[in-house]
C-alpha positions as CSV (number, residue, x, y, z in Angstrom):
1,X,65.1,49.6,115.8
2,X,68.0,52.0,116.4
3,X,70.5,52.7,113.6
4,X,74.0,51.1,113.9
5,X,76.4,53.7,115.3
6,X,79.1,55.0,113.0
7,X,82.3,53.1,113.1
8,X,85.5,54.7,111.9
9,X,87.0,51.4,110.6
10,X,83.8,50.6,108.7
11,X,83.9,54.0,107.0
12,X,87.6,53.6,106.1
13,X,86.9,50.2,104.6
14,X,84.1,51.8,102.5
15,X,86.5,54.5,101.3
16,X,89.0,51.8,100.4
17,X,86.4,50.0,98.3
18,X,85.5,53.2,96.5
19,X,89.1,53.9,95.8
20,X,89.5,50.5,94.3
21,X,86.5,51.1,92.1
22,X,87.8,54.5,91.0
23,X,91.2,52.9,90.2
24,X,89.5,50.2,88.1
25,X,87.6,52.8,86.2
26,X,90.7,54.9,85.6
27,X,92.6,51.9,84.2
28,X,89.6,51.1,82.0
29,X,89.5,54.7,80.8
30,X,93.2,54.6,80.0
31,X,92.7,51.4,77.9
32,X,89.9,53.0,75.9
33,X,92.0,56.1,75.3
34,X,94.7,53.9,73.8
35,X,92.2,52.5,71.4
36,X,91.0,56.0,70.5
37,X,94.7,56.9,69.8
38,X,94.9,54.2,67.2
39,X,91.9,55.6,65.3
40,X,93.3,59.2,65.6
41,X,96.8,58.3,64.4
42,X,98.2,61.1,62.3
43,X,96.2,63.8,63.9
44,X,96.7,65.9,67.0
45,X,96.1,64.0,70.3
46,X,94.7,67.1,72.0
47,X,91.0,67.9,71.2
48,X,90.1,71.1,73.0
49,X,86.4,71.0,72.0
50,X,86.0,67.4,73.3
51,X,87.8,68.3,76.6
52,X,85.4,71.3,77.1
53,X,82.4,69.1,76.4
54,X,83.5,66.5,79.0
55,X,84.0,69.2,81.7
56,X,80.7,70.9,81.0
57,X,78.9,67.6,81.3
58,X,80.5,66.7,84.6
59,X,80.1,70.2,86.1
60,X,76.4,70.1,85.1
61,X,75.8,66.8,87.0
62,X,78.0,67.6,90.0
63,X,76.5,67.6,93.5
64,X,77.7,67.2,97.1
65,X,80.5,68.7,99.2
66,X,83.4,68.3,96.8
67,X,84.1,71.8,95.4
68,X,83.4,72.0,91.7
69,X,86.8,73.7,91.1
70,X,88.5,70.6,92.5
71,X,86.4,68.4,90.2
72,X,87.8,70.5,87.3
73,X,91.4,70.1,88.5
74,X,91.0,66.3,88.9
75,X,89.6,65.9,85.4
76,X,92.1,68.2,83.8
77,X,94.9,66.0,85.3
78,X,93.2,62.9,84.0
79,X,92.6,64.3,80.5
80,X,96.1,65.8,80.2
81,X,97.9,62.7,81.4
82,X,96.0,60.4,79.1
83,X,96.6,62.9,76.2
84,X,100.3,62.7,76.8
85,X,100.0,58.9,76.8
86,X,98.9,59.3,73.1
87,X,101.6,61.7,72.1
88,X,104.4,63.7,73.9
89,X,103.1,67.1,75.0
90,X,104.9,70.0,76.8
91,X,104.1,73.6,77.4
92,X,106.0,76.7,76.2
93,X,105.1,79.5,78.6
94,X,105.5,83.2,78.0
95,X,104.7,85.3,81.1
96,X,105.8,89.0,80.9
97,X,104.5,89.4,84.5
98,X,103.1,87.2,87.3
99,X,105.3,84.2,86.3
100,X,104.1,82.1,89.2
101,X,100.4,82.9,88.5
102,X,100.7,82.0,84.8
103,X,102.7,78.9,85.8
104,X,99.8,77.8,88.0
105,X,97.3,78.4,85.2
106,X,99.3,76.3,82.9
107,X,99.8,73.5,85.5
108,X,96.1,73.4,86.3
109,X,95.2,72.9,82.7
110,X,98.0,70.7,81.5
111,X,98.7,68.8,84.6
112,X,102.2,67.3,85.1
113,X,103.4,68.2,81.5
114,X,106.8,69.8,81.4
115,X,106.6,73.6,81.3
116,X,109.4,75.6,79.7
117,X,109.6,79.4,80.4
118,X,110.4,81.6,77.3
119,X,111.7,85.1,77.4
120,X,109.7,86.4,74.4
121,X,106.4,85.5,72.8
122,X,108.2,84.8,69.5
123,X,110.3,82.2,71.2
124,X,107.3,80.5,72.7
125,X,105.4,80.5,69.4
126,X,108.4,79.3,67.5
127,X,108.5,76.3,69.9
128,X,104.9,75.6,69.1
129,X,105.3,76.0,65.4
130,X,108.3,73.7,65.2
131,X,106.9,71.0,67.5
132,X,104.7,68.9,65.2
133,X,101.8,69.2,67.6
134,X,103.9,68.2,70.6
135,X,104.2,71.7,72.3
136,X,101.3,74.0,73.4
137,X,102.0,77.6,74.1
138,X,100.5,79.4,77.1
139,X,100.5,83.2,76.8
140,X,98.5,86.1,78.4
141,X,95.0,86.8,77.2
142,X,95.3,89.0,74.1
143,X,94.6,92.6,75.1
144,X,95.5,96.2,74.1
145,X,98.5,96.7,76.3
146,X,102.3,97.0,76.1
147,X,102.7,93.2,76.2
148,X,100.6,92.6,73.0
149,X,101.9,89.5,71.4
150,X,98.9,88.5,69.2
151,X,100.3,90.1,65.9
152,X,102.6,87.1,65.8
153,X,99.5,85.1,64.9
154,X,99.0,87.1,61.6
155,X,100.1,84.4,59.3
156,X,98.3,82.4,56.6
157,X,100.5,79.3,56.9
158,X,98.3,76.2,57.4
159,X,100.5,75.0,60.3
160,X,100.6,78.4,62.0
161,X,100.0,78.7,65.8
162,X,96.5,79.7,66.7
163,X,94.5,80.1,69.9
164,X,92.8,76.9,71.0
165,X,91.6,77.5,74.6
166,X,91.1,80.2,77.2
167,X,92.4,79.5,80.7
168,X,91.5,78.7,83.3
169,X,88.6,76.7,81.8
170,X,86.9,75.9,85.1
171,X,86.8,79.2,87.0
172,X,86.5,79.1,90.7
173,X,88.0,82.5,91.5
174,X,91.4,81.1,92.5
175,X,93.3,82.5,89.5
176,X,94.6,86.1,89.4
177,X,95.4,85.9,85.7
178,X,93.9,84.8,82.4
179,X,95.7,83.1,79.6
180,X,95.2,81.4,76.3
181,X,96.6,78.1,74.9
182,X,98.1,78.2,71.4
183,X,98.8,75.3,69.1
184,X,99.3,74.6,65.4
185,X,95.7,73.3,64.8
186,X,92.1,74.5,65.0
187,X,90.3,74.5,68.4
188,X,87.3,72.6,67.1
189,X,83.7,73.4,67.8
190,X,82.3,72.7,71.3
191,X,78.8,74.3,70.8
192,X,79.5,77.4,72.9
193,X,82.6,79.1,71.4
194,X,84.3,82.4,70.6
195,X,86.8,83.1,67.9
196,X,89.6,85.5,67.1
197,X,90.0,87.3,63.8
198,X,92.8,89.5,62.5
199,X,91.8,92.1,60.0
200,X,94.7,93.6,58.0
201,X,94.3,96.9,56.3
202,X,97.0,98.0,53.9
203,X,99.2,101.1,53.8
204,X,97.2,104.3,53.3
205,X,93.9,102.7,54.2
206,X,92.0,104.8,56.8
207,X,89.1,102.9,58.3
208,X,87.7,103.1,61.8
209,X,87.1,100.1,64.1
210,X,83.4,100.9,64.0
211,X,83.3,100.7,60.2
212,X,85.2,97.4,60.3
213,X,82.7,96.1,62.8
214,X,79.9,97.1,60.5
215,X,81.6,95.3,57.6
216,X,81.8,92.1,59.7
217,X,78.2,92.3,60.9
218,X,77.1,92.7,57.3
219,X,78.5,89.2,56.5
220,X,77.2,87.6,59.7
221,X,80.2,87.9,62.0
222,X,79.5,89.6,65.3
223,X,82.2,90.8,67.5
224,X,84.3,93.7,68.8
225,X,87.8,95.0,68.1
226,X,90.0,94.6,71.2
227,X,93.3,96.0,69.8
228,X,95.0,97.5,66.8
229,X,98.7,97.5,66.0
230,X,101.0,98.8,63.2
231,X,103.1,96.2,61.4
232,X,105.3,97.7,58.7
233,X,102.9,99.7,56.5
234,X,99.9,97.7,57.5
235,X,97.5,98.0,60.4
236,X,96.4,94.8,62.2
237,X,93.1,94.8,64.1
238,X,92.2,91.9,66.5
239,X,88.5,91.1,66.8
240,X,86.9,88.7,69.3
241,X,83.8,87.3,67.7
242,X,80.9,85.1,68.5
243,X,81.3,81.5,67.3
244,X,84.2,79.7,65.6
245,X,86.0,80.8,62.5
246,X,88.2,78.8,60.1
247,X,90.2,79.5,57.0
248,X,87.4,78.2,54.7
249,X,84.6,80.2,56.3
250,X,82.4,81.5,53.4
251,X,81.7,84.7,55.4
252,X,85.4,85.7,55.1
253,X,85.3,85.2,51.4
254,X,82.2,87.4,51.2
255,X,83.9,90.0,53.3
256,X,87.0,90.2,51.1
257,X,84.9,90.1,47.9
258,X,82.8,93.1,49.0
259,X,85.5,95.2,50.7
260,X,88.8,94.1,49.2
261,X,89.6,97.8,48.6
262,X,89.7,98.4,52.4
263,X,90.6,95.0,53.8
264,X,93.7,93.2,52.6
265,X,93.4,90.0,54.7
266,X,91.0,88.4,57.1
267,X,93.0,85.8,59.1
268,X,91.3,83.5,61.6
269,X,93.5,83.3,64.7
270,X,91.8,80.5,66.5
271,X,89.3,80.6,69.3
272,X,88.1,78.9,72.4
273,X,85.3,77.0,74.1
274,X,83.8,79.5,76.6
275,X,85.0,78.7,80.1
276,X,82.8,77.5,83.0
277,X,82.1,79.6,86.0
278,X,81.6,77.7,89.2
279,X,79.4,80.4,90.8
280,X,76.1,78.8,91.7
281,X,77.5,75.4,92.3
């Protein structure tokens, strides 16, 4: 018995039925998110570690002709729009170069959220700090160059801005720049994370990056120094480390107890869930 020949109208009706089911599921998801919002009342609506876990799970099960990068963009829009449904959220963007490229990175991650461009990193971080969890900053990936803005994160205030995500999260090779998202709360723990740590050495203290790395390794923190900057009489060293760090981390207390004569402060500056590469999908 021969197969029924393909009929364009039949295929279009099938697509319409799938669209209706997708729409039903999106409406159901939105209803559940509103119930979640009631339970989360009083805390930040955005949960970077949860968002990372969702996308990792979906990418791992993905198959077929739909590019995995497009899958990531679709779900980023769903996640971001429903997060804004729980609480207002906008983006404070600082882009010292490649404004359009950084704008695209912010748009891909935060969907249709309003994006405000700031002239200086201090302005963007001030908008974040004063927002009450309603503004997320997007700034260039911290690096040792003339646009270094990360020393602005060297604060011990509980509500200080800190890095919460590395962008783009789903990497399909379409972005020419890398950025980080900054917010006044911790990034959470996704299971595959990196952290940032600012080590402050006081005036007159001469210590190499290698020795600082050894001090960290001795208390169980593995990482590398990616930049050092003078601030007043102090020197600030930015380390990228394996795994998350928080203010109450016992390893930091051990570090200061053992080497307080060399290290004045050890300040967690946030971190990120490691991004997904779409190569191989």
